[in-house]
N, C-alpha and C positions, 0 to 999 in steps of 0.2 A: 392405637389403643389395644391393650391386652385382651384376648378372648378367653373367657372362662366358661366351660361347659360341664354339666353334670354327666357322669358316665352311668348313672342309674342306681348306684348304691350310695347311701348316706355319706356325703362328704368326699367321695372319690371324684376328682375333677380332672379334666383335660385342660391344660393351660397353654395357650399359644401366644408367646410374646411377639411384639412387632419386630420386624427385621428390616433394616434400611440398607439397601444395596446400591452400589454404583460401580463404575469401572475399577475402583480401587479394591473392592471387596464388600464387606458388610459391617454393620454395628447393630447390637441388640442388647437391651436390658433384659436379662433372663430372670432376674428377681428384683422387684422393687417393692419393698415392704409397704410403703405408703399407698401406692397405686393398687396393690392387691388387697390391702385392708379395706379399701373403698369397695372392692368387689366381693368382700366377705371372707377373705383369706387372711387371717391375722395370726401368724406363727412366727416365733423367734427361732431361727436356726442357729445351731451351735457347732456344727461339724460338716465338712464336705468330704465325700468319698468319691473315689475314681476307680473303675474296674476296666480291665482290658481282657477281651476274649479273642484268642487267635482263630479257632475254627468256628464255623457255623454250627449251631446246635448245642452250644454251651448253655446249660440251664442253671440258674442261680436262684435258689428259693425252695420253698416258700418260707420267708424269714419274718420274724418280729421280735420285739423286746417286750417283756412284761412290765407292768407298773412296779415301782414308780419311775422307771427309766424307759417307758414306752416312747416310741419315736413316730412323729409325722415324717414323711419322706416326700421330697420333690425330686423327681427323676427325669433326666433328659439324656439324649444321645448326642455325643460329639462327632462320632464317626460310625457309619454303618446303620444297623437297625435291629430292633428287638420287638418281640411281642411281650408286653408288660401286663402283669395280672395283679389284681387286688382281691383278696378273699375276706369276707366278713367273718371274724372270729369272736364276736361279742355274744356271749351266752344270752339267750332270751330275745335276741334281735329277730324281727320278722324276716330278715334276709340272712340269718346265720348259715354259714356254709356256702352261700352263693358267691359267684365270682363275676368280675368284669375284666375285659382285656382290651388293650388298645396297642396298635403298632406305633412305636416311637422311632423317629429316624432323623438323621441330620437334614434330610430334604424337607420333611414336614415341619421341622423346628418346633415340635410340640413337646409337652411335658405332662407327667401325671402326678397328681398330688394324692398320696396314699396316707390317710389319717391314722392316728392311733386306733387300735381295735381291729386292724386289718393286717393280714399276712400279705407279704409282697414277694413276687418273683418275676423273672423274665427269662426268655430263651433268645439267643442271638439268631438272627435271620440271615446274616451274612458274615463272612470272615472279617477279622480285624475290626471288631466293634468295640467302641469305647463308650462307657456309661458314666455319668457323674450324677451324684445326688446329694442333696442337703438333708440333714436330719436335725430334729429338734431336741435330741438328747444324745450324749456321748455313748459310744459303744460300751456295753457292760456284759462281760462274759457270763456272770451269774444270771443275768436277765435274758440272755440270748436263747431263742427257741426257734424250732423249725417244724413245719408241717409237711408231710409227704407230698411232693409235686404231682404224683399220680394217684392220690387218694381217690378211690372210686366213688365215695360219697360226695366229693366236690365235683369230680368229672370235668376238669379243665380240658378244653379242646385245644391243646397245643398245636400250632401249625407246622411243627417239625415232627416227622415220624419217630416213634419211640426208639427204634433201632439206631437213629442218628443223634440221639440226645446224650450228652456227656454231663454227668453231675459229680459233685465231690462225694467222698465217702460219707461225710456228715449228712449231706442232703439225701443221699441214697438210703440212709438208715433212719431217716426222720419218721416219727410216728404219724398215724392218721389223726385227723382232727378229733375224732371221737375218743381217742386214747389219751388226750392231754387236757390239762387245766390251763386255759389261756391267760387267766387273770383279768379278763375283760367281761363286764356285765353290761348289757344294754340298759340305758336309763329307764 
């Protein structure tokens, strides 16, 4: 049976699919739309993405896409481990600017569901880490946005020292949450 747990912010979930192991290896259904719909997770995914990070400390994020091409994301680790974060970016939300984080790893076999209205990012906790994630809308450069990973108003407690973090030029130049219009309004 698939385990689904709230991480404390509206719609951000940790999902642990069953994993059946024997002497040959293992089998796991990492996404089953029918079973997860029964658990309250009804999303149609349209694209799968795969990232590889060679060193420990690669930080990707905080990313999101604006409506109408906003994305739900289901993220899991194939190899290695990451500290994965979701930040509420819905204006007017009681948890606006708050974050939750969870360690995802090949050993824990867990996933995080990051719904629309949340920025997403992760930092690798070990070298040679591979992350795959499903998204509910295709990539759209005009809708692509970033929030600064070290925004002091959000104050994410990344488990890798700042001196050991590597970010892209785009992520390093991202604005603070207070400096952008996210396109999301809390209902």
